[in-house]
N, C-alpha and C positions, 0 to 999 in steps of 0.2 A: 721892766719885765712885761712881756706881752700877756694879755689875758686870753684864756682859752675860750673859743667860741662855744655857743650853745651846742650840746651833743646832737640835737635834732638837725641843726644846720650842717654839722659835720657829716651826718649820715645821709642827708638829702641834698643833692646838688641841683640847682636850677640853671637851665641853659636853653639855648635854641635847639629845636628839633634837628636831629642828624639823620642821615639816610639809613644808618645802621639801627635806628630805634625801632624799626619794624620787628627786628629779631629780639627786641627787649620788651615786647608786650604792648606796644603802642596801640595797635588795632584792637586788641582784646580789652584794653582800658576804655577805648571809645565805646565799646559795646555796653559798658556800664552806664553810659549816658543816653544812648539812642540806638536806633537801627543802624548796624554797621556790618554789612556782609563781609565775607573773607575777601581780601584784596591780594591779588597776585603780586609777586615781586616786581614784575614788569609794570603793572599799573601803578603800584606804589612809587616806583622810581620816576615814572612819567609825571605823576602829580607832584612829587617832591620837587622836581626840576622846574615845573610850571610855577609853583609857589615861590621857589627860590628866585625866579626871574623878576618877581615883584620887589625884590630887595627888602628894604625896611618898611614898605607899605603893607606887607603881610607877614606878621611874625607869629610863629607857633613856638611856644615854649613848653618844656617838659621839666619834671623833677624826677631825677633818677635816684633810686635807693642804691648808694654806692656799695652797700654790703651784699645785695643780691644781684645788682646789675639790671634791675627791672625798672621800667618807667611806671611811676605810681601816681603821677598827676600831670595834667596838661591843660592848655587853654590857648586861644588864639586871639589876635586882634588884627583887623585890617583898617587901613586909613582911607577914608572917603574924602575926595577932593570936591569942594562945593563952590557955588557962586555966592551963596549967602555969607553973612558975617565977613565981608571984605575978602571974598574968595578963601574962606577958612577951610579947616579940615576937621573931621569928626572921626573918632576911633570907635569901632564896633567890636566888642568882646563877644566871643562865641566859644562853644564847645569846652567849657570848663568842667573838669571831672577829676575827682580824687579816688583812687582805688579804695574799695570798701575796707581793705585791711589796713589802710593808712589814714583813715579819717580821724579827726580830733587832734591832729598834730600841727594845725595851723598851715598846712600845705596849700589848701585852697586860697587862703588869705595871701600867701606868698605869690601864688600864680596871678591872682587878680591885681595885686600891687605891682608886680613885674609888668603886666600888660598895660595897666593904667599909666605907669611911669614911662613906658615906651611911647604910648600915644601922646603924652605930655611933651616928651622930648622931641617928637616929630612935629610939634607945633599945633596940635589939636586944641580947639577951644572947649571940647567936651569929649567924654567917652561914654558910650551907652551900651546897654545889654538888655536882653530879655531873660526873664526867669519865671519859675513857678512861684505861686503864692507861698509854698512851703519853704522855698529858698530865699524869700524876701528878707527875713531877719539876718541871714548870713551876709547878703550884699549890703544891707544897711550898716552892719558892723564894718564893712569895707569902705564906707563913706558914700554909698549910693543912696538916692532917694527915689521914691515912686513918682513917676510922671506919666500921666495919660494912660493909655492901654496899648496892648499889642494886638495886631491883626495878622492873619496869615492866610495864604491861599496855596495849597499844595497842588502840584501838577502830577504827582505819582501816587 
């Protein structure tokens, strides 16, 4: 007899970003993370196709609440090809956010694990990310450790 899955897993489906996800609240979700102006359908479609052309080297995943049809979590990873480490690869995790109404359900952990697993399956020797000090305990629970510091230079 098959065991029934966790009800949270039944209600929240993790998958790659689809072009129709703009209509499911994807851009509004990103606004909970950082500055994200409105994006026209045309610009969204252009960027979606551009990212799709990178194939598995740039993966955006989402979690959809199957009950409401809304995107409630997302994150991305891109694969950097390097000369160091025997021409190795490193994964960079970016833009991880869980909708404020869905926090505490382990969805962020599922996103980060999905992205890290993808980087590992692509042959990366490491996966890295930047986060705020307040998010450090979350990422430590996901198996990350603090290393050095982050620097940034904005052009806009």
